N, C-alpha and C positions, 0 to 999 in steps of 0.2 A: 839320284833320290830314289828310295825304294817307294812303291805303292803305299801310301800311309795307311789305307784301310787294311791291307793285308798284314802291314807291319803291327798295326795296333791289336788286331785279332790274335796274332801269334805271340805278341809280347804279354798280353793278358793271360794267354793259356800256358806258354812255355817259359816266359821270363825273357829279359833282354839278351843274356848271353847265348841261350839255345836258339833264339831267333836269328841273331847275328850269325851263327854258325851255319843255319840252314839257308839263309840268303847267299853266303859264301860257298855253298856246297851245291846247291840244285839250280837247274835251269829255271828261268821264269818266263812265263808265256808273254809274247810282244803285246798282245791287247791290254795287259795290265800296266802298260806304259801310260794309259789314260785312265783318269779316275775322277770321281766326285766325291770330296771328303765328307764322310759321314753317311754316305749312301752305298751300301755294299752290293755289288752285282753277284748274280750266281757263280760267275767265273771266279770271282775273287774268293768267294767262300769256298768253292770246290778246291781252289788251289791251297787255300789255308788248311783245309781239312787233309789234302794229300800230303802236305808238308809236315804236318803233325803226325800223321800215320807213318810216314818215312822215318821221323824221329823215334817213334815207338818201336819200329822194326829194328833199327840200329841199336836201340838199347837192349833187344832181346837177341841179337845175333852178333857175338863178338867178331866172327869172321867178316861180316859186312862192315862192322865198324872199323876193323883194322884197314880193310881195303879202301873205305871211304876216306879215313884220315890220310892214308897214303896218297891217294889221288889228289886231294886238296893240297897237301903238303908239297906236292910235285907241280903245283900251280893249274891243275885241271879242275874238273868238276863232274858231277853225276847228272845225267839226262834222264830223268825219272820217266820210264816208258810205261810201266804199269805195276799194280799191286794186285795180289790174288788173295782170295779168302775162300774157305770151305763152309757150306751150309748142309743142313739136312731137311730133305723135303719130307717131313713126317708129321701127321696130323696131331700125334701125341708130343707136343712140342712146349707145353705150358703155355705161358702168356706171349711167348715169342712167335710171331708169324713164321710159318714154316718155310724153309728153303730160301731162295733169293728174295721173296717177297719182304722179308725183314730188311732188305738193303736197297731195293728198287725204290721203296718209299722214301729213302734218303737221296739216292743217286738221281732220280728223275727230277726232283725240284731244283737240284743243283745243276741240272742242264746236261746230264748224261743220257745217251740214248743207246738202244740196243745196236751192237756193231757185230753180230755173229753168234750162231749156236754151234756147239761143238760136242758131239756125242763121244763120251769117254766110257765106252761100254765095258772095256777090260777092267775098269775100276767100279762098275756099277754107279757111274755118275754122268751128270750132263754139265758142261760148261757153257757159260755166256759171257760175251764181252760187252763192255759199255764204254762208249767214247764220248767225250765232251763235245756237244754240238757247237760251241763257239771257238773251240781251238783244239781240234781232235788230234793233231799232231804235237801239240805243246803241253797240253794238261794230261797228266798221266791216266791211262785207261784202268778199268777194273776188270779182272777176270774172276767172275763169280761161279763157284762150282756147287752143284746140288748132288748130294749122295742120296740114292734110292733104296731104303732099307728093305723094301718089299721084293728086291732082287736077291736077298739073301736069306738065310734059314730062319725058322720061327724063333729059335732060341736067340739068334742074333736080334731079331726084331724086338723081343721082349726086353733084351738088354739095353737097346737103344731107347726104348721107351723109359726104362728106369733112369738111365742117365740123363736124358734131356727133357723128361715128361714134367719137370717143374720149373723149366727155364723162366727166367724174368724178362720183361720187356724194358729195355733201357731208355726207349723214348717216352719222355714225359708229355702229358696233354699239352703243356705250353710249347714244347718242341714240335709236336704234331701241327699245332696252329702256326707256328713260324715256317715250317716247311711248306704248309698249305699256301700261305701268303706268298712265299718265294716263288712257288711254282706259279701262282697267279700272276704276280707282278714282275717277277725276274729280278727283283731287288728287295733289301731289307735295311731298315736303319742300323747304323753301326752298332749301337747298343744291344739291339736284338741279335744281331749276328754274332756278337761277342758271348752272348749267353747261350746261343745255339751251338757253337763250335765245340765245346768240351762235351756236349751230350751226344752228338753224332759221332765224334771220334770215340767216345766210351762204348759205342754200340759195336765196334769192332774189338770185340774181347769175349771171354766166356761168360755166358749168362746162366749157367747151371752150377749146382754145387759140386763138391769133391765126389768124383765118381767111385763107385764101389769096385774094389780090385777084381772080384770075380766077373762082374760085368765087363770090365776093361779087358780082361784076358778072353772073354768069350768074343768080344768084338774084335780084338787083334787077331785071333785065329782066322777071321774071314776078310778083315778089311783094315789095312794099316791106315787108310785115309781116315775112316770113322774112328779108329783108335786115336788118331791125332785130334780129332774134333772133341773126343772125350776129355782130353786134357788141356787143349789150347782154345777150344770153342771157336769163335768167328775173328780171331785175331788175324792179322796180315800173315799168311802163310809164308809169303815172300815178297819182296821188292826187287825191281829190275832196273839195271842200268843199261841204256842203249848205247852201245859202243860202235866204233867205226869198223873193227874187224874182231870178231869174237873168237876166231880161230887163233889168231895172234895172241889175244889176251888169255885164251886157255892154256896155251903152251907156256906163256910167260908166268902164269899163276901155278901151274904144275911144277915149273922149274923152281919156284920159291918154296915148294912143299906144301902148298895149300891144299886143303881137302876138295879138290875139283872132281866133278863128273868126268869119268874117263874120255867120253866122246861127246861131240857137239850134236845136238838135234838138228835136223834139216827138214824144213817143210816140203810138201809136195809141190808147191809153187816154185820151190828154189829161190825164194827170196827173203825167208825168215830162218834165222839161225839162232839156237838157244843153247846155253850151258849154265852151270850153277855150282856153287859150293854145296857140299852135302850139309844137311840140317845140323845146326849147332845142338849140342845135348844140354837138356834141362832137367832139373830135379822136380818132379810134382808129387803131390800127395794123393794117397788113395785110402779108402775107408775099407777095413776088413770086417768080416762078419760079426765079430764081437764088438764092433764099434770103434776100435782103436784105429790110429792113423799110421800108416807106413809110407815111406817114400820110395820112389824109383826113379832112375835116370831114363828119360825117353826122348825122342826127337822133337826138337822145337822148330823154329822158323829158320829160314835161310836167305840167302842173297843170290840173285840171278842176273845173267848177262844176256843181251840180246843184240843182234845186228838185223836192221831191216833194210832191204834194198828198195830202190825206187823203180817205178815202172810208169809207162806212158798210159795215161788215163785217156782213152779216145773220146769219151763223152765229155770230160772237161776240157779236153785239148791241152793237157799240160802233164809234165812229169810230176808224180806224187809218191810219197812214202807208202809202202804197204803196211797198213795198220792192222791187218788181220792176224789171226792166230791159226794154230794147225792142232788137230786133235792128237795126232801122233806125237808131236813135239811136246804137247802138254802131259800126255801120259808118261812120256819118258822123264820129264821134269819133276813129275809127282813122286817118282821113286826116291827122290832126294830124302823124303821123310819116312821111307820104308825100312825101317830099322826096329828089330824086336827090342822091346825094353829089356834093359839089364836086370839081372836077378839079384 
């Protein structure tokens, strides 16, 4: 029997069929084997949000969907390791809090805590990881990156302000109250959690209007990552399947002709290995100087793979999975969306 609180939240948000598919696809944290019907814990709501965000990523990444369907058809599943999103740490950000602050106000009440800071200096960004305090090895982490426009040209900064300067805040006053209560109590009534879920899932999206083409081109000339934010906003940049042997998987996927990254990224610790498909191409609208709309093919989201080796934690006195990230790995993976828009 599935956790009824988790199931009801997802059924109300995604429907019976999609919920059943997600339960058949993704790993489920063992602590959710216990529940109190009608009272939702922060871990249950965190897992519901993660499952809904994974479903959204698969909808936007045909390569990820083909891989996932293939794995399930062969009797396997996906161990959801982490999801990644990009933000802009910029004061001129409309009603949306700048940078990761727009998401820590969601993640912390759900039980996520900081799990590392990673300078991404080659990209003009900073990444931070958030792991769930109740089940860090089983509930997918978040890798939240902030882009720093002040590290780029004045023209770039002005273009960023024009693109994101009128951003909307997706959190309603009721949602803010519900998150505050969840952070205080660790639980919410089921009906409140069902109301909150679509709001927090909706925060992982683009909150600004159609970007101006000239601004997009100015931004793209200096930062493929900010150009990606201009079209995709704060949607999941990628979701990641934790696999036993990423090297073997990479060879197998390349043999199938899949658009794989040529080489596997290796962490300095020698325990974390990552690769990915190249970003799926999506068609997005842009506004021209005369107000007319034009479309361009641009990089969308992608699907990633990771292998995490275990190490002996002397303080805990046990073997544990290395849940950390690596700045070099991250910057290599980010290149999956570094593709110039088609003319």
